[in-house]
Each structure stands twice: as C-alpha cells, then as structure tokens.
N, C-alpha and C positions, 0 to 999 in steps of 0.2 A: 504493500500500500504506500509506504514511504517513497519507494522508487518511482511509483506511478505519479505521485504528487510532484516529485522533483522533475520528472520528465515533462509533465504538463506545464510546470512553472517555466522551465527553460524554453519550451516551445512557445509559450506566451511571450517571453522576453524577446525571442528571435523575431517573432512577427511584429511586436511593438517597435523594435529598432527599425525593421524594414519599412514600417508605416510612419515613422516619426516625421519624415519629410512630407508625407501625404497630406497632413492636415493643412499646412500652408499651401502646398501645391494644388490641392483640390480647390481651395478658395480662389486662387488665381485662374485656374482652369474654368471654374464655374462662371467667373466674371467674363472671361473671354468668349465662352460658348454662348452666354446669355445675350451678348451684343448682336449675335446673328439670329436669335430667336425672340421675336417681339412679344410672344405670349405663350403660355403653357398650353400643351395639348390637353384634350378632354381627360385622358387617363391621369395625366400629371395633375390636373386640377383636383380630381378626386383624391389622389394620393396626398397632395398638399393640404387639402382641407382636413383630411384625417390626421395628418402629422401635426397640424397646428391646433386643432380643436378637440383632439382626443389624446389619450396616452399611447397612440399608435394603432395602426390598422391590424385587424385579425385576418386570418385566411378567409377570403371571399368578400371582405368589406369593400375593397375598391370596386369590384363589379357591382355590388349592391348599391353603392352610392351613385355609380354611373347610371344604373337603371332608374333609380329614384330621381336623379338630378341633383347636382351639388347644392343649388339654391334651396330646393325643397328640403334636402337633408339638413342643411344648416338651420333653416327656420324651425324644423322639428326639434333640433337640439336646443334652440332658444326657449323652448317650452317643455322643460323636463317633466312637469307634472302630467303631461300627456303620454309619457313613455313608460311602459311596464318594466319594472325592475325587480320582479319577483325572484328571478334566478339569483341575483346578488343577495336579496333579503334572506333567502334560504341559506346561503353561505354564511351570513352574518348572524343568523339566529342563535348559534351556540354562545355568542359573546353577550352575556346578560348585562354587563356593565355599560354597554353602549347606550342603553335607554334608561339608566339609573340617574337620578339627580345626585348632587354632591352629598346631601345628608344621608341618603341610603347607602352610598358607597362607603362613607366614613363608618357607618354602623356595621356593614358586612365585611369590610376590608379595613380594619382599624389602623390609623396612623399611630406613631409613638405616643402622642399625648393622651390618646384614648386608652392605650395599654397601660400607661402610667396610672391613670385614674382607677382602672380595674385592680392593678397591683396594690394600690394604696387603699383599696376598699371603698373608694368613692363612687364606684360604678359596678353594677352587677354583670355577671357573665350572661351571654345569651342562652336561651333554652334549647335552640336547635342544636343537635349533636355535632353536625359538621362545623357550624359556626363556632360552637363552644370549643372544638378542637383547635380551630384557628387562634382563638383568644388564648387558650391554654399554652400553646406553643410559643406565642409571642410574649406572654407574661413570664414564662420560664426564661426566655432569652433576656428579657428586661432585667430580671432578678440576677442573672449571671453577670450582666454588665455592671449592675450595682455592686455585686460582690467583687468584681474585678477592680472597680474604682476604689473600693475600700481597701483592698489589698495593696494596690499600687500607689494610692494616694494621688492619682491623677484626676484632673477635672473632667476628662473625657475618655471613655473606654472605646476600644475598637469593636468591630463587628464580632458578635459572639461566636459565630461559626468559624471565622478566621482565627479567633483566639484559641478555640478548641483544637483546630487543625495545626496551629503553630505556623511558623514562617512558610510562605508559599514557595520560596525558592528552595528546592531540596538540598542544594549545596550548603545552605545556612541552617539546616535542621539537625538537631541532635539525633543520636541513634534511637533514643527513647521516643522522640517525636515521630521519627520515620516508622517505628514499630507500631505506634498508636494509630498512625494514619493507615497503615496496611491493615490493621485489625478492624478499624472503622469501615474501610472499604469492603473487607471480606463480609462483615455482618450486613452491610447495606446491600451488597450484591446478592447475598443469600435471601434477604427479605424481598428484594425486587423480583427475583426469580419465582419465589413462592406466590407473590401477588399475581404475576403474569400467567401462572398456571391455573389460577382460579377462574371460574366463570365470571364474565364481566360484571354481572349483577351482584357478585359477592365481594368484589375487590375493595370497594369503599368501606364496607363493614369491617374488613380485615385491617384497613388503614386506621380506622377509628379505634380498633382494639389494641393498636400499638401504643407504646409509651411515647411521650413527646420526643425523647432522645432518638428513638427508632425512626419516627417520622422525619425528624430533621436529617438523619443520616441519608435518607432516600434522596434528598435534594442537595446535600453538601458533600457526602462522602463518595457518591458515585461519580464516575468519569462522565464528562459532558455527553458523549454518545450513548452511554448506558442510561443516563437520566432521561435523554430524549426518547429512547426506546421505551422506557417505562411510561412516560407521559403519553406517548402515542397509543399505548395499549388501553388507556382510559377513555371513556366517552368525553366529549368536549366540556360538558358541564362539571363532571367530576375532575377533569384535568385542571379546570379553573380552581377548584377547591384545594387540590393537592398542592398547586403552586402557592396558593394563599397561605397554607400552613407554614411555608418557608419564608414567604415575603408577600404580605397582602398587597402592598403598593405595586408590586411587579405585575399582578393580575390586571389592574386598571390600566397601567401603561402598556402592558403587552397586548391586551385586547384592542386598545385604541390604535396602536401602531400596526398590528396585523390587519385591522379593519381598513386602515388607510391604503395598504398595499392591495387588499382584495377589491376595494372600491375602484382603485385606479385600473386594476387589471380586468375586472368583470362587469362593472356597471354599464348599463345601456345608456345611462344619462351622462355621457362622457364629458360634455362641455360643462355641466354642473360640477363634476368632480375636478376638472382642470381649474375652474374658477374658484372652487372651494380651497384648493391648494394655493392659488394665486392670492386670494384675499386673506387667507390665514397668514400667509407670509408677509403680506402688506401690513396687516395689523398683528404683528407677531407677538406671541406670548410663549415664554420658556417653561417647559414642563418640569424642569428641575428645581423650580423655586417654591419651596414650602407648600402652602395651601393650593397652589396651582396644579399640583399633582392630581388633585381631586376636582378642581374647578374647570380644567381645560376641556374635559369631555363635553360638558354642557356648553362651553364657549363655542366649540366647533358646531355642535348639533343645533343649538338654539339661536346663536348670535350670527355666525358666519353663513352656514349653509342656506338658511331660508332667504337671505338677502343678496345672494351673489349675482342675481340678474334683475334686481329691483332698483329703487332709487338710492343713489349714493348717500344721501342724507340719512335715510333710514338705517343703513349699515353703519354709518358714523355714530349715530346716536346709540345704536345697540352696543357697539364696542365701548363707547364712553361709559355706559351704565353697567357694563359687564364686570362682575366681581373678579373674574380672571384677569382682565386688563387693569383694574384698579389695584389689585394685589401685586401684579407684576411690576407696575410702574410706581407703586407706593402711594398713589393718590388717596387711598382709603385712610391714610394716616395724616394727610395734610390738614393743618389747622391754621386759620388766619391769625396773624400776629395780634390783632385786636378783637378776635372772636371771644365769646363768653368762655369757651373752654380753655383759652390761653390766658385769661385774666383771673384764673381761680386761685392765684397765689403761689402755685408751684413753679419751680424753675423751668423756663421754656427751653425747648430743644434748640431754637434759633432758626433763622431763615437759611434756606439753602442758597449759598452765594457762589455756586460754581461759575467759573469763568464762561462767558458766552462762547458757544462753539464746541465746548467740551461735553462729552457724554460719559456718564458712568453707567456701565451695564448692570442692570438689576440682578442681584444674586442673593444667596443666603436665604434667611427666613426660617422660622420655626418649622420643624419637620423635615429639614434638609438632611439631617443625620450627620452633620459635620460639626467640628468644634467651632469653626468660624461662624456657621449659621446660628448656633446656640449662643455664642458670645454676642452677636449682633442683636439677637432677640432680647437678651438680658439687658443690653444697653438701652434698647428701645423702651423697656419697661421702666428703667430707672430715670430716663430723661423725658421731659415733656415734649410731645410732638409739636413740630412747627410747620411752616410753609414749605412744601415740596414742589419743585419745578419739573420733575421728571416727565409727568404726563403732559403738561403744558408744552414743553419743548417738543416732544415726539408728536404730539397732536398737530403742530404746525409744520415741523420739519419733515416728518415721515408720513403722516396720515393725510395731510391736506395740501398746504401751500408749496411744500418743497423748500429746500435749503435756500434757494434764491427767490423765495416767494414774497419778499418785501417786508418781513417782520423784523423787529428789533428785540434786544434783550429786555427792554422795557415792556414790550408786548408779552414776552414769555412770563415775566413776573405778574403782569396784570391778569393774564389768563389763568395762572396758577391761583391767584386770589379768587377769581371767579369760581373755580372748581373746588374750593374748600367746602367741606360739608358733604360732598359726594363721596359716600363711604360704603362700607359693607357691614351688615349685621352678622357678627360672629363668623368671620371668614373661615376659621379652622373647624367650625361645625357645619360648614356648607351653606352659610347664610347668603341671602341675596342683596340686591342694591338697596341702599337706605340713604335718605337725605337727613343730615343732622344739622339743624340750624345753629346749634351752639358752637359748632366747629367752623361755621361760615364767616368769612371776613366781611364785616359790614361796610357800607358806603359804596359810592359809584366807582366804576373802573373805566379806564380808557384803553380800548383794544383796536389797533389798526386805525386810529384816528376817529373811532366811533365811541361815544359815551354809552356805557352800559349802566343803566340805573340800578340802584340797590333793590334787588327783587328776588333774593334767595335762590332757590333751585332754578328758577326760570332764567337767571343770568347765564347759566351754562347752556341752556337750550338756545338762547339768543346767539351766543358765540358759535355754537355748532352750526346754526343756520347760516350765519355770516360766512363761516369758513367753507361750508358745503357749496355755497353759491358764488364764491370768489373766482374770478377768471384765472388766477394763478393755480387754484385747485383743479379747475377744469383742464388746464394744460398739463399739470403734473400727473394727474391720474390718467389722462389720455396717453401721455408719453410712456407711462409705465405699462399700460395695457399693450401698447404697440411694441414695447420691448419684449413682452412675453410672447406675443402672437406674430410679430413681423420680423424684427431684427434687433440686435443689440444696440444699434444706432439708427432708430427709425427716421424716415424722411420727415423733415419739419413740416412740409405741406400737409402730409397725412395727419400729423399730430394736431395741427391747427384745425383741420376739418373735423376731427373727432372732438376737439375741445368746443368747437362751435355747436356741435350736436349736443354735447354735455350741457351747455348753458341754455340752449333753446328747449330742451326736454326736461328741465329740472333734475339733471343728473341721472337720467335713465340709462343704466348700464347696458341694458339690452339694445337700446337704440345706438349707443356709442359703438358697440361691437358690430352692429349691422352696417354702420357707416364705414367701419374699417374693412369689413368683409366685401363691401361693394366698391372699394377703392382700387384703382389700377395698381397702386403700390403694393397692395397685398398679393396680387397675382403676378408680380414681376418675376421673371426667371432668375433675377439676381438673388432673390431670397429663397428660392426653391432649394431645400435640403441645406440651408445655410445656418440654422440655429443648432447649437450643440446641446444635447440633452443633459439635464441634471441627472444625478444618480437615480433618483426616484423615477424620472421619466425613462431612463435607460432600462431599469429592471422591469418596470411595468410594461414597456413596449416589447421586451423580450418574451414575457409571459403571453402577451396578446399575439405577437407575430407567430409564435410557435404553437399556440393553442394548448399550452401546458396546463395541467390540473394541479392547483396548489391546495393541499388539504391542511397544511401547517405553514403559515407565513413567517413564523418566528426566525427560521434560518435566513430568510430574505431580509428581515429587519436587521439581523446581525451583519449581513453583507453590506447593507447601506451604512452601518456604522463604520465599517472598514473603508468604505468609499468616501468617508468624510461628510456624510449627510444623515446623521441620526435624526429620525423623525421627531418632530416637535422639539428638537434639541438645539435650535439656534438661540444662543444666549443673548446676543445683542438685539435691540429693537429693530435693527435693519433687516433681520431675517436672513435667508439664504440668497446669494446672488443669482441672477438669471443670466449673467454674462459668461461667454465661453472661457475667458481668461482665468476664471476661478476654477474651472473643472478640467482644463486641458493641461496636464503635466504628466511626466513619465510615470510617477508613482500612482496617480489616479487612474491612468489608462491601463496600467498593468493590473490593478485591482479589478477593473472592469473586465479585462480579458480573462483573468482567472475565474471570475464569477461566470462569464459566458461559457467557458469550457466545463466548469463544474456543473452548471445548470443543464447544458445540452447533453452531456454524457451520462446524466442520471445520478450524479453524486451529490446533489443538493437534497438533504433530508426534507421530507414533506412535500416534494414536488415531483410530479410525474411528467416527463418529457416524452411525448408520443411522436417518434420519428415518422411513423406511417402517416400521421395526420399532416405533418409538414410536407412530406413528399407527394401526397395525394395518391392516386391510383397507380401511378407508374412505378415500377420496380427498377432501380438503377442497376446496370450490369457491372459498373466499376466506379471507382472514385471520381473520375472525370465526369461521368454522367450524373453522379450524385451532386457534384458541385454545381453543375448547370441547373439541375432541378431546384436546388436550394437557393441559388441566386435569384431565380424567378419567384420562388415561394416566399422567401424572407425579405427580399429587397426589391421585388417587382422588376428584376432585371437591371436596376439602377446601380451597376457595379462598374467602377473604373477599371481600366486595363491594369493599372498598377496593383489594385487589390486582387483582381483575378489571378494575375501572374504570381503574386506573393503567396497566395493560398495554394496555387497549383504546385509550387515548389515544395510545399509541406506534404503533398500527397505521396511522397516517397517514404514518409515516416510510417512504420507499421501501426502506430497508434491511430493514424488517420485512415490509412487504407484498410486496416483490419486484417491484412494478409500477413502470413508468416511463411517461412520456408517449408514448414511441415504441411501447411494448408493454404496454398496460393489461391484457391477458389473461394476463400471466405469472403462474404459480402463486405463492402466498405463500411467503415465506422461513421455512419451518418451523423451521430451526435457530435463527434469531434469536428467534422466539417462545418456543421451548423454553428458550433461554438466559435469557430474562427470567423465565420461571417457575422455573427452577433457582436463580435468584438471589433469588427472592421470600422474604419472611419465613416463609411456610408451609413452604417446602422447607428453610429453614435450621433448622427445628425438627424434633424427632423425638418 
C-alpha cells in the first residue's frame, strides 16, 4: 500500500511539473484563439452556463441544457422553489442537526459550559439513554481535566484523550506510554470487532452497555481507518451519536460540512447552492469562534439561503440581526460610551480606537477550548464592555460600500454608535436577536453626511437602508458578482450595467444576475474556461462530472482541509478569495492531483467511482481508446494538445495501462486515466 501511494505521488508530481507551464500558456492561447472566434458555439454556450452557474456539469447535462435552451434553463435556475430537490433531501435526511435550532443543538450536543454545569450539579442529566451516555462521557473527561489541572497546577489542561495517550510523536514517548497505547488499541480493536459482528439493531445497545472508558477508546485508540470502518458499519443516525460521545461539537460541524459538499454535488437547485456559497463568503462568519459553532447552522439555513436571489437589503438586514454575525464581529457586546449600561459606575472597557484601515480578525471566545479563548472570556467578564467598531467597519468595507466607497473613520465610529444595543439574548444558550436600549448610545449621529436622529433600534434600520441603496454599494456588489461569474477582473462596462440594474430594481439580485447573463461580456470567448476553480468547486465538479456516489463526505471534507479551504473555516471577515492567484501554486495543485487520483481509482473512503458510468456504453480496447472516451466524457473534448500528449506519455506506466508482463491483455486502468484528466489544467478551470 505504501509503495502504491508513493508511486501515485511521484506520478502526480511528474504530471504537475509537465503542466506547470500550461496554466500561463493556456491563458495566452485562449486569448489568441478567442480573437478569431467572435462568439461561443451552441454547445460551448451550454457548457459555459453550466460551468459558471453550477458546480459543474454531470454526464448528459450539456445535451439536456441544449434541448431545453440555455435561456430557459437559466430562468429555471433563477426560481429554485420550482425545482424538485427530493433526491438531495433524501441524502441529507440522516443529518438531524441541519434542521435543529441552536438551543436544541446545545441541549443534545452539549458544549463545555453545559458539561461544567452538569458536573457541578447545577444541571441534570438527560433521561434519554443515548443522550445520557453523551453527557456521561463528557462529564468524565471534564473531571479528568480538572484532576489534571490540580495535579499540574496549570491554568489550562490539554485534551483529555491526548493526555491519556501521552505524546503523539512516538519518538518522544516512554516505553510505558508506548505499552499503554498498544494495550488501549488492542482493547479498542477487540471491542470494535465485537460490535461489527453484531446485528445492526443490536450495536447501539452494546455501545451503551460499555463503560465511558471503553466508548472513548473506540474513537481515540483506534487507527483512523479502523475508526472509519467502525463508523461506516452504523446507520447514519447512530453514527451521529457515536461521534457525539467522543466530541459533541464534531457532530454539528461534521454534518454541516458534509451537507455543504453533498448540496454542491447533488442539488438540482445548483444556482441557489452557488449563490449560497457566494453570499456566505461575502458575509463570512468563522465556525471556530465560540458560540458560532452552534449559531452558524441557523445562519446559513435561515439568514443566507432564503435571500440569495431576493432583494439585497433584505439579506443585509438579516445578516445584521443574525446572532452568528453579531457574535463573530463582537457587536453583541458593544455599549455606547454614554449609554445607561456604561454609566452604572463600573469601570468601562473603553472605546475601540484601532487605527483606521487596520482589521483585527475575530477569534477566541468562550467555548473555543483554548487557553487564549478562556483568558479573553475572563477579561471580558472583568472589564466593562465599551464601543466596538468591528461590525461597523466590515459593514461598510466588506458588506456594502467597499474599501473605496467614500466613508471615513468618523463614519465607522458613528455607525458603531448606531448599532449599540443590537445584541443577543444568551448567545451561549442559543438565544436570538435582542435590542437592549440600555446599551444604546443616545443622541443623533452623522453617517455619510446624513443626520440620523436619536431613534433607538430604528437608527440601525435607517443606516442599513442608506447603505443598501448607495451607488457605491451597487457597484461593489455588482463587481463582486461579476468576479464570481465572469472573470477575476470583470469588464467595467459590464459592472456599470449591473450596478444600474441594482439601483433601478431596489437591489434585486435576480435581476442583476439576469443583466449579467444577457450581456455580451459574459459570453465572450475570452472568459470561456478562464476562471480557476476553488477547492470546493474542484471536488464538487469532480463528483458531478464522474457521477460518483458519495455515501460519506467526511473524507472529502478532510481533503478540502489539505487543499487549504476548510469549510466555514475562513477566519478573517474577507472570507475565501475567488481569484486564481490564491489557488494556483505547486503545493495546491499537487494536493488536487493526489485527490483526483485517489478519488478516481477508488481509494477515497465513502465514495464510489463508477468507471462504467463515465465511459458510457463503449468498452475501450486499450489505454489510448480509454483516454479518448474520457476526454469527451469528463471534459467534453475540450483538451489541449499539451494535456493530451502529457497524459499519453503516462500510458506506458503499468498503473495507468493496467497491463503487466504476466497479463498484457488486462483492461486499462480507467480510474487512473480519469484521475489524470480530473487533475488537468482544463478541468481545474470553469
């Protein structure tokens, strides 16, 4: 197995080096060729629409769009409520947390503060036996950490499972620690085998009969591949509970991330999914910050998704009132210097006087599980909260006007004063939006030259309305949409046309997209296959192009981590870049190639790659024939001579041809050839 992995790695490296010139070369070639081709052909139009408005075409999609007509297909995508998505819904049905509110998730998958309350006798255990086991396991770990802190005298203990296992680097472990780890693995492996031999309906009962130590061993002492094998043997709902016994928060995050991959790959409402990804990134919230681990699910489901094709102002207001956004950018703690809450006699935290133009990325927060996060939380408790400018700055710089939108530092401070009092009811218990007049800064404010009268919560609504209808916002949003759907540097004339539609339709996102779709710039041959895919777009398009069946998306989520795009994991408010320069480098492309090979040869756990579906009804006689078929199937024949010749050179490798000296008639390794094509420059672009 190790030799096979090494061979695949070196093969990927060889291909990557061969293609390193191709990225720049293709760009020049495309430009040269486009000058002789004033418009896209019908088949190219269908392919272009699918590449830009979906996560990539599936087998047969191009023909289906041509039959329907590109214009009619696009109009249908603009109205997702009319598209049946029951197939996707069936795939998502095992993920129970997707439809839970934050309060329910906190109750069923308790964070550290809830476990502490139970351990301290301030909260009772749940009566449900499975949920009770989750609480029992977490209380045991909490108590171990407390014991560890007492013994070491440290302010913060490490993860209990890591402490029990000792140093992770075997070279730093004592012989006793190595022996303890081997013994723990032996018992965990034995328990796992016993569980898998039981009938499926008896396995969870057996898990509940185990001691907390034995249950923990199943998740911590098994090797990753053994643990995954065990989890795959449980039905999805029980798998969720088994993971929760080891790490409740991992269930919430894991299901949310897997669902994002599955939506991108299998939803029929593709434009809605592309826009959900776009707008979430525009109004970015980081999943790693405290309470947002529980609030982010509701944020995407209730705040982003319903508004992606509506009026921009409605989306802006929804994000402004979202507990996830307020917690992420700390606005829920912002108190006006002269507010009643600030004049209560306690020492004030003080105004946030960060230099204009600087941005501090939100991080930490209670529940983060780090010493820094706990220290920050303690400091916040000890100090009186003051005016916080984080949300005000990002609202204007990233959400609406843009960095060159004509606002000043004075405007930032005034907007921050406007949004004092916009807070959350008990955020760590899953509370919702709340306006607290005692935290609100009294008096009139001056924003962008307009006087905002003293009017409590309505001041914020007035500012949001002003920003949503500002010409700078129309241009900034239009340019960003054009960057996503047209090119990294969209034509100014197109942006101006989209901005005009934005202003004349009260910020109707659907109409702005329609203007873009009908523009000659969108259909220019210069931009055909000129946008580089982000890692998410790449893996989703690979699943769609191949028709692969994903029954466990967790390994794909892990692959995205390696590619530098952990889902919901962009810490800065800017979110992930849409530009090619961010994603095109040797290390990133090598990770993509390795994923493509692993995916296509059937070595990605939880994913079934069906070579026959990719090939169609034709059976290739040799590797050359397989390459020709796959070029048409995966890339619609859009393959450069350089890419074709580079892959053809690899066909002498036994891993690719599938042939050996002992069996020269063995059929070609279709998966390896498909993997090389999925890693090609042509497939990396859309």
